[in-house]
C-alpha positions in Angstrom: -24.7 80.6 11.4 -24.3 83.0 14.4 -21.3 84.6 12.8 -23.5 85.5 9.8 -26.7 86.4 11.8 -24.8 88.4 14.4 -27.7 88.5 16.9 -29.1 86.3 19.8 -31.2 83.3 18.7 -34.3 84.8 20.2 -34.1 87.8 17.9 -33.6 85.9 14.7 -36.3 86.6 12.1 -37.4 84.6 9.1 -35.7 87.2 6.8 -32.4 86.4 8.5 -32.8 82.8 7.8 -33.6 83.5 4.1 -30.5 85.7 3.7 -28.4 83.0 5.3 -29.9 80.4 3.0 -29.1 82.5 -0.1 -25.5 82.9 1.2 -25.1 79.1 1.6 -26.4 78.6 -2.0 -23.5 80.7 -3.3 -20.8 79.0 -1.3 -21.7 75.4 -0.6 -22.8 72.3 -2.5 -26.6 71.4 -2.4 -26.0 68.4 -0.1 -24.0 70.6 2.4 -26.7 73.3 2.3 -29.3 70.7 3.1 -27.3 69.4 6.1 -26.7 72.9 7.5 -30.4 73.8 7.2 -31.4 70.6 8.9 -29.0 71.4 11.8 -30.5 74.9 12.2 -34.1 73.7 12.0 -33.2 71.2 14.7 -31.8 74.0 16.8 -34.9 76.1 16.6 -37.1 73.1 17.3 -35.1 72.4 20.4 -35.3 76.1 21.5 -39.1 75.8 21.4 -39.1 72.5 23.2 -37.2 73.8 26.2 -39.2 77.0 26.3 -36.4 79.3 25.2 -38.2 80.3 22.0 -41.9 81.0 21.6 -42.1 80.5 17.8 -40.2 78.0 15.7 -39.2 80.1 12.7 -37.0 77.3 11.5 -40.3 75.6 10.4 -40.7 78.3 7.7 -37.6 77.3 5.8 -37.4 74.1 3.8 -34.5 71.9 3.1 -33.6 71.9 -0.6 -34.1 68.7 -2.5 -30.9 67.0 -3.2 -30.2 64.6 -6.1 -30.2 61.0 -5.0 -26.6 59.7 -5.6 -26.9 56.3 -3.9 -26.8 54.4 -7.2 -23.4 55.9 -7.9 -22.1 54.4 -4.6 -22.9 50.8 -5.4 -20.3 48.5 -6.8 -21.1 45.6 -9.1 -20.7 42.1 -7.7 -17.6 41.6 -9.8 -16.1 44.8 -8.6 -16.7 43.8 -4.9 -14.9 40.5 -5.6 -12.1 42.3 -7.3 -11.7 44.6 -4.3 -11.6 41.5 -2.0 -9.2 39.7 -4.2 -6.8 42.7 -4.2 -5.9 41.8 -0.6 -4.0 38.8 -2.0 -1.5 41.0 -3.8 -0.6 42.4 -0.3 1.2 39.2 0.5 4.3 40.3 -1.4 4.3 43.7 0.3 6.2 44.7 3.5 3.0 44.3 5.5 1.9 41.2 3.7 1.2 39.3 6.9 -1.9 41.4 7.3 -3.4 40.3 3.9 -5.6 37.6 5.6 -6.8 40.1 8.2 -7.7 42.6 5.4 -9.5 39.9 3.4 -11.6 38.9 6.4 -12.3 42.5 7.1 -13.6 43.3 3.6 -15.5 40.1 3.3 -17.3 40.8 6.6 -18.2 44.4 5.6 -19.5 43.2 2.2 -21.0 39.8 3.2 -22.8 41.2 6.3 -23.3 44.8 5.4 -21.6 46.1 8.6 -20.6 49.7 9.2 -16.8 50.4 9.6 -17.4 51.4 13.2 -19.1 48.1 13.8 -16.2 46.0 12.5 -13.7 48.0 14.4 -15.5 47.5 17.7 -16.1 43.7 17.1 -14.7 41.5 19.8 -14.2 37.7 20.0 -16.9 37.5 22.5 -19.3 38.9 19.9 -18.8 35.9 17.7 -20.8 32.7 18.2 -20.8 29.6 15.9 -24.0 28.3 14.4 -25.1 25.4 12.3 -24.0 27.2 9.1 -21.2 29.7 9.7 -21.7 31.9 12.7 -23.4 34.9 14.3 -22.0 38.2 15.5 -23.6 40.5 18.0 -23.2 44.1 16.7 -23.4 47.2 18.7 -24.5 49.7 16.0 -25.7 53.2 15.3 -28.0 54.7 17.9 -26.6 52.4 20.6 -28.7 49.5 19.2 -27.7 45.9 19.4 -28.5 43.4 16.7 -27.4 39.9 15.7 -26.1 39.3 12.2 -25.6 36.0 10.5 -22.1 35.4 9.1 -21.7 33.2 6.0 -19.6 30.1 6.2 -16.9 31.4 4.0 -16.5 34.6 6.0 -16.7 32.7 9.3 -13.8 30.5 8.3 -11.7 33.5 7.5 -12.5 35.1 10.9 -11.6 31.8 12.7 -8.1 31.8 11.1 -7.2 35.2 12.5 -4.8 35.2 15.5 -6.4 36.1 18.8 -4.0 38.7 20.0 -6.3 40.9 22.1 -10.1 40.9 22.7 -10.7 42.9 19.4 -11.0 40.7 16.3 -9.2 43.2 14.0 -5.9 44.3 15.3 -3.4 46.9 14.0 0.4 46.2 13.6 0.9 48.0 17.0 -1.3 45.4 18.7 -4.2 47.8 19.3 -7.8 47.6 17.9 -7.9 48.6 14.3 -9.1 52.2 13.8 -11.5 53.6 11.3 -8.9 55.6 9.5 -6.8 52.5 8.9 -9.8 50.6 7.5 -10.5 53.5 5.1 -6.9 53.3 3.9 -7.1 49.5 3.4 -10.2 49.9 1.2 -8.7 52.8 -0.8 -5.5 50.8 -1.4 -7.4 47.7 -2.5 -9.6 49.7 -4.8 -6.6 51.2 -6.5 -4.9 47.8 -7.0 -8.2 46.3 -8.2 -8.6 49.1 -10.8 -12.1 50.1 -9.6 -13.6 53.5 -8.7 -11.1 55.6 -6.7 -14.1 56.9 -4.8 -14.9 53.5 -3.4 -15.2 53.5 0.4 -16.1 51.3 3.3 -19.7 52.4 3.2 -19.9 51.5 -0.5 -19.5 47.9 0.5 -22.5 48.2 2.8 -24.6 49.9 0.0 -23.5 47.1 -2.3 -24.5 44.4 0.2 -28.0 45.9 0.5 -28.5 46.3 -3.3 -27.2 42.8 -4.2 -29.2 41.2 -1.4 -32.5 42.8 -2.7 -31.6 41.7 -6.3 -31.2 38.1 -5.0 -34.7 38.2 -3.4 -34.0 39.3 0.2 -37.1 40.3 2.1 -37.1 44.0 2.8 -37.9 43.6 6.5 -35.1 41.1 6.9 -32.7 43.5 5.2 -33.8 46.3 7.5 -33.1 44.1 10.5 -29.7 43.0 9.2 -28.5 46.5 8.4 -29.8 48.0 11.7 -32.0 50.6 10.0 -34.5 52.2 12.5 -36.9 53.1 9.6 -38.0 50.9 6.8 -38.0 54.0 4.5 -34.2 54.0 4.7 -34.0 50.4 3.5 -36.6 51.1 0.8 -34.1 53.4 -0.9 -32.3 50.3 -2.3 -35.4 49.3 -4.1 -35.1 52.2 -6.5 -31.4 52.5 -7.2 -30.4 49.5 -9.4 -28.8 51.2 -12.4 -28.8 47.9 -14.4 -32.5 47.3 -14.3 -35.4 49.3 -15.7 -38.8 49.1 -17.4 -37.1 49.7 -20.8 -35.8 46.1 -20.6 -39.4 44.9 -21.2 -39.9 47.0 -24.3 -39.1 45.7 -27.8 -38.2 48.4 -30.3 
């Protein structure tokens, strides 16, 4: 932004912002343009807040509306199960001893809707048994802690994992599993399962939310389980089911 504007922040005019916006539209995708504009609007707001700027000219430029693509990032229930079952084929591979770890990992992300950072930081001390399955204390986004119920089937998989270090999921070097490795596990399983090559860790979280709502989960309960600070974020999943629509109720 400063490379393009080539002047101090206090001297930036609305015309400068408009020119920069037009430049972005020529070089970046709409979603990237929106993210960059949000960042600069935040910068100007902060400048006014601390008294460095008198006027927030960032308020005069609007973020472009971006096409909602959440529906494209939700796997069907059968594809989620295929992804999980693909970990079984790892048993015959050189690192087959990690098949059970990977199965527990994917089941936890899909079954509980956890973020990849949350499963990587999970420790044995975070897990507590309950009458049905167990509970895990999650330290999530925004430094917020929440308690998530773990289904019986997933809990049993977790309890079978070896306790090598304090972290639940461990790499072959004996260290806590890192996010990049989890990404690779999901991509490898997606390839073997024959599902979308774009499938990622967060797709499992999206799928969890969508399938939970389809099965009748209360929206507030889902918000609490996912750790969303705003209900509006959770409400997005009410509108993205590509397999349901009003046309199903019309006879032609």
